[in-house]
C-alpha positions as CSV (number, residue, x, y, z in Angstrom):
1,X,2.1,18.8,1.1
2,X,1.6,16.6,-1.5
3,X,-1.5,14.4,-1.4
4,X,-2.9,11.3,-3.4
5,X,-6.4,10.1,-3.8
6,X,-7.4,6.2,-3.8
7,X,-10.1,5.2,-5.1
8,X,-12.4,1.9,-5.6
9,X,-14.5,1.7,-8.6
10,X,-17.5,1.6,-6.4
11,X,-16.8,5.1,-5.7
12,X,-15.5,5.1,-2.2
13,X,-12.1,7.3,-1.8
14,X,-9.8,8.6,0.4
15,X,-7.3,11.3,0.6
16,X,-3.7,10.2,2.0
17,X,-1.1,12.7,2.7
18,X,2.5,12.1,1.6
19,X,5.5,11.9,4.1
20,X,7.9,14.0,2.2
21,X,9.9,14.9,5.0
22,X,10.4,11.4,6.4
23,X,10.5,9.4,2.8
24,X,11.3,11.7,0.3
25,X,12.9,9.5,-2.2
26,X,9.9,7.0,-2.0
27,X,7.4,10.0,-2.2
28,X,9.0,11.0,-5.0
29,X,9.1,7.5,-7.0
30,X,5.5,7.1,-6.3
31,X,4.6,10.4,-7.5
32,X,6.4,9.5,-10.9
33,X,4.2,6.6,-11.2
34,X,0.8,8.1,-10.7
35,X,-1.9,7.7,-11.8
36,X,-1.9,3.8,-11.4
37,X,-4.8,1.5,-11.6
38,X,-5.3,-2.0,-10.7
39,X,-6.8,-4.7,-8.8
40,X,-6.3,-5.2,-5.4
41,X,-5.2,-8.3,-3.7
42,X,-5.7,-8.9,0.0
43,X,-2.7,-9.6,1.9
44,X,-2.4,-13.3,3.1
45,X,0.4,-13.5,5.6
46,X,0.5,-9.5,6.9
47,X,-3.3,-9.2,8.3
48,X,-5.7,-6.5,7.3
49,X,-3.9,-5.2,4.1
50,X,-4.6,-4.3,0.5
51,X,-2.0,-4.1,-2.0
52,X,-1.4,-3.2,-5.8
53,X,1.4,-4.7,-7.9
54,X,3.5,-2.9,-10.1
55,X,4.9,-4.6,-13.6
56,X,8.7,-3.3,-14.2
57,X,8.9,-1.8,-10.8
58,X,11.9,-0.2,-9.4
59,X,13.8,-0.2,-5.9
60,X,13.2,2.9,-4.3
61,X,15.5,4.4,-1.5
62,X,15.3,2.2,1.8
63,X,13.5,5.1,4.1
64,X,11.2,5.2,7.0
65,X,10.9,1.5,7.1
66,X,8.6,0.0,9.2
67,X,7.5,-3.9,10.0
68,X,4.2,-2.9,12.6
69,X,2.3,-0.4,10.2
70,X,-0.9,1.2,11.7
71,X,-4.0,1.6,9.9
72,X,-4.3,4.3,7.4
73,X,-0.4,3.9,6.6
74,X,0.2,3.3,3.0
75,X,3.8,1.7,2.2
76,X,6.0,0.8,-0.7
77,X,7.4,-2.6,-0.7
78,X,10.2,-4.1,-3.3
79,X,10.9,-7.8,-3.6
80,X,13.9,-8.5,-6.0
81,X,12.6,-11.6,-6.6
82,X,15.6,-13.9,-5.3
83,X,13.6,-15.8,-2.9
84,X,13.2,-19.6,-2.6
85,X,9.6,-19.4,-3.3
86,X,7.4,-16.6,-5.1
87,X,8.1,-14.8,-8.3
88,X,11.3,-15.2,-10.0
89,X,11.3,-11.5,-11.0
90,X,11.3,-8.0,-9.1
91,X,8.2,-7.0,-7.8
92,X,7.0,-3.7,-6.5
93,X,3.8,-2.8,-4.6
94,X,1.9,-0.1,-2.6
95,X,0.3,-1.6,0.7
96,X,-2.7,0.1,2.4
97,X,-3.1,-0.7,5.8
98,X,-6.8,-0.9,6.8
99,X,-6.9,-2.6,10.2
100,X,-5.1,-3.1,13.3
101,X,-2.7,-6.3,14.1
102,X,-0.9,-5.8,10.8
103,X,2.8,-7.5,10.9
104,X,4.6,-7.2,7.4
105,X,5.6,-10.3,6.5
106,X,6.8,-11.9,2.9
107,X,6.7,-15.3,1.6
108,X,7.0,-18.1,3.9
109,X,6.1,-15.7,6.8
110,X,9.8,-14.4,6.9
111,X,9.5,-10.5,8.8
112,X,10.0,-7.8,6.3
113,X,9.9,-4.2,6.3
114,X,8.7,-1.4,3.9
115,X,8.9,2.0,3.5
116,X,6.1,4.2,5.1
117,X,5.3,6.8,2.4
118,X,1.6,8.4,3.1
119,X,-0.8,8.2,5.7
120,X,-4.6,8.6,5.6
121,X,-5.7,11.2,8.1
122,X,-8.1,10.6,10.8
123,X,-9.4,7.5,12.7
124,X,-10.2,4.2,10.6
125,X,-12.8,3.5,13.1
126,X,-14.7,6.4,12.6
127,X,-13.3,9.0,9.8
128,X,-12.8,6.7,6.9
129,X,-14.9,3.6,7.4
130,X,-16.5,2.9,3.9
131,X,-12.7,2.9,2.4
132,X,-11.9,0.4,5.1
133,X,-14.9,-1.7,4.1
134,X,-14.1,-1.5,0.5
135,X,-10.5,-3.0,1.2
136,X,-11.9,-5.8,3.4
137,X,-14.2,-6.7,0.2
138,X,-11.2,-7.8,-1.7
139,X,-10.6,-10.6,1.4
140,X,-14.3,-11.8,1.1
141,X,-15.2,-11.2,-2.6
142,X,-12.0,-10.9,-4.6
143,X,-9.9,-8.3,-6.2
144,X,-11.3,-4.6,-6.3
145,X,-10.4,-2.1,-8.9
146,X,-8.6,1.0,-7.5
147,X,-7.1,4.2,-9.1
148,X,-4.4,6.1,-7.3
149,X,-4.2,9.7,-8.7
150,X,-2.3,13.0,-7.7
151,X,-4.5,15.6,-6.1
152,X,-4.1,19.2,-7.3
């Protein structure tokens, strides 16, 4: 099983397991991009999620699509940039869900879906609380530096 490590600049990190059986094309695409580093943005429409935007993003296969992700799930979202609001260029992002109640929404609150491609094992309230708190900092303190690497 392929794994990726997500590390905030404060040294807080977790390892996520890629879901190669459920989303092989998406996993291959994300794997090909690694390592990546950037500043997290806190979701303003969906809830307890942070994401990294990619310049020159490409669409990935629409595999393992979800609307109601769970804490610890990592998703790939792609928008071709054709909406009424938002950017007029394609954008891709890796979303990390760190709390309950997330409903994926795009600009103007429109319901959307993203490809579930990895999962952080364990319980978000017991096993990776430091990482969840580091994600929350993006909401209260602004963008945080995050690096995503291959493990192994």
